C-alpha positions in Angstrom: 0.1 0.0 0.1 1.2 3.4 -0.8 2.3 5.7 2.2 0.0 8.6 0.8 -3.1 6.1 0.9 -2.7 5.4 4.7 -3.3 8.9 5.7 -6.5 9.0 3.6 -7.9 5.9 5.0 -7.0 7.0 8.4 -8.9 10.1 7.8 -11.9 8.7 6.3 -12.2 6.1 9.2 -11.9 9.0 11.8 -14.6 11.0 9.9 -16.8 8.0 9.7 -16.2 7.7 13.5 -16.9 11.3 14.3 -20.3 10.9 12.3 -21.3 7.7 14.1 -20.7 9.3 17.4 -22.4 12.6 16.3 -25.4 10.4 15.2 -25.6 8.5 18.5 -25.7 11.7 20.5 -28.8 13.2 18.6 -31.5 14.1 21.3 -34.6 12.1 21.4 -37.7 14.3 20.3 -39.4 15.8 23.4 -43.1 15.1 23.5 -45.3 18.3 23.8 -48.6 17.9 25.4 -51.1 20.5 25.6 -53.4 20.3 28.8 -56.5 22.3 28.4 -59.3 23.0 31.1 -62.0 25.2 31.5 -61.6 25.4 35.4 -58.6 26.5 37.6 -55.7 24.2 37.5 -55.7 22.7 41.0 -52.3 21.7 42.5 -53.8 18.2 43.1 -54.8 17.6 39.3 -51.5 18.9 38.2 -49.5 16.5 40.6 -51.9 13.6 39.6 -51.3 14.0 35.7 -47.4 14.4 36.3 -47.5 11.4 38.4 -49.1 9.4 35.8 -46.7 10.5 33.2 -43.9 9.8 35.3 -45.1 6.3 36.0 -45.0 6.0 32.1 -41.4 7.1 32.2 -42.2 10.8 31.3 -40.7 13.7 33.3 -41.7 17.3 32.9 -38.8 19.3 31.5 -36.8 16.2 30.8 -38.3 14.3 28.0 -41.8 15.8 28.0 -43.1 19.3 27.8 -46.4 20.4 29.0 -48.1 23.5 27.9 -50.8 24.2 30.7 -53.8 26.1 29.6 -56.8 27.1 31.8 -59.8 29.4 31.0 -60.4 30.0 34.7 -64.2 29.6 34.3 -64.3 31.9 31.4 -65.8 29.6 28.8 -65.2 32.0 25.8 -61.4 31.8 26.3 -61.4 27.8 25.8 -61.7 28.3 22.0 -58.8 30.9 21.9 -56.4 28.6 24.3 -57.2 25.6 22.2 -56.1 27.4 19.0 -53.1 28.6 20.7 -52.0 25.0 21.6 -52.5 24.0 17.8 -50.2 26.8 17.0 -47.8 25.4 19.2 -47.8 22.1 17.6 -48.3 19.9 20.3 -48.2 16.5 19.8 -51.5 15.7 21.8 -54.2 18.0 23.5 -55.3 16.5 26.9 -58.9 18.1 27.9 -60.6 18.4 31.3 -64.2 18.6 30.6 -66.7 19.0 28.0 -66.4 22.4 27.1 -62.5 21.9 26.6 -63.0 18.9 24.3 -65.4 21.0 22.2 -63.0 23.7 21.8 -60.2 21.4 21.1 -62.4 19.6 18.7 -63.2 22.9 16.8 -59.5 24.0 16.8 -58.2 20.7 15.2 -59.0 17.5 13.3 -55.6 16.4 13.2 -54.0 16.6 16.6 -54.9 13.8 18.9 -57.2 14.8 21.7 -57.5 12.9 25.0 -60.6 13.8 27.1 -60.3 12.9 30.7 -63.9 13.7 31.9 -67.1 13.7 29.8 -70.3 12.5 30.7 -71.5 11.5 27.2 -69.0 12.0 24.5 -71.5 10.3 22.0 -74.4 12.4 23.0 -72.1 15.4 22.9 -71.2 14.5 19.2 -67.3 14.1 20.1 -67.3 10.6 19.1 -69.4 8.2 16.8 -69.4 5.5 19.5 -67.4 4.4 22.5 -66.3 1.3 20.6 -65.3 3.1 17.4 -64.8 6.8 18.1 -64.2 7.5 14.3 -62.2 10.7 15.0 -59.1 12.3 16.5 -60.7 12.0 19.9 -60.4 9.3 22.6 -60.2 9.3 26.3 -62.5 8.6 29.4 -66.1 8.9 29.8 -67.5 9.1 33.4 -71.3 8.1 32.5 -72.8 7.1 29.3 -76.0 5.7 28.0 -74.1 2.9 26.2 -72.6 1.6 29.5 -75.6 2.0 31.6 -77.1 -1.1 30.1 -74.0 -2.9 30.4 -73.6 -1.9 34.1 -77.3 -3.2 34.8 -76.5 -6.5 33.2 -73.5 -7.1 35.3 -75.5 -6.0 38.5 -78.1 -8.4 37.5 -75.4 -11.3 36.9 -73.9 -10.6 40.7 -77.6 -10.4 42.2 -79.7 -12.8 40.1 -82.8 -12.2 42.1 -82.7 -8.5 41.8 -86.1 -7.0 40.7 -85.9 -3.3 41.2 -83.0 -0.7 40.8 -82.7 2.8 41.7 -80.1 5.2 40.5 -79.4 8.7 42.1 -77.0 11.1 40.3 -76.1 14.9 40.3 -75.4 16.4 37.1 -73.1 19.4 37.2 -74.0 22.3 35.1 -71.4 24.8 33.5 -72.2 28.6 33.2 -71.9 29.3 29.6 
């Protein structure tokens, strides 16, 4: 091998090694979550959300950024805040209540929306059905007519001689 070829090969190997090291050190994408609620952000709800993320391996300011938005009971602000979150290009919007879910739904049809508390997402027009949402919205429902029948079936299996059932509940209303 020629003496001139050795430095060229050595230089190529060094450049390749530097390129591999540089590629290995690329930071992972930091997830951006938008959290939208119509009520005030309570310390307990924030800590519970952060704890749940931590259990999944996400730590705020380390590998996840949470954009907290609260309309502070001013329902007309929810839509503005939802649009703001879409402009920040968050990866997902988490909503805390029906008003926030509606605002997020109106603001985007592409960013995934996770509702955390909705009494009737089908009745409110957020999803086509609980089994097949059919949109960018998913999440939790507290009460749903679709689940009521199933709950009654399970209760009947547990207590076969059951003949009467009464249900008492309180429906929260929000000022619009």
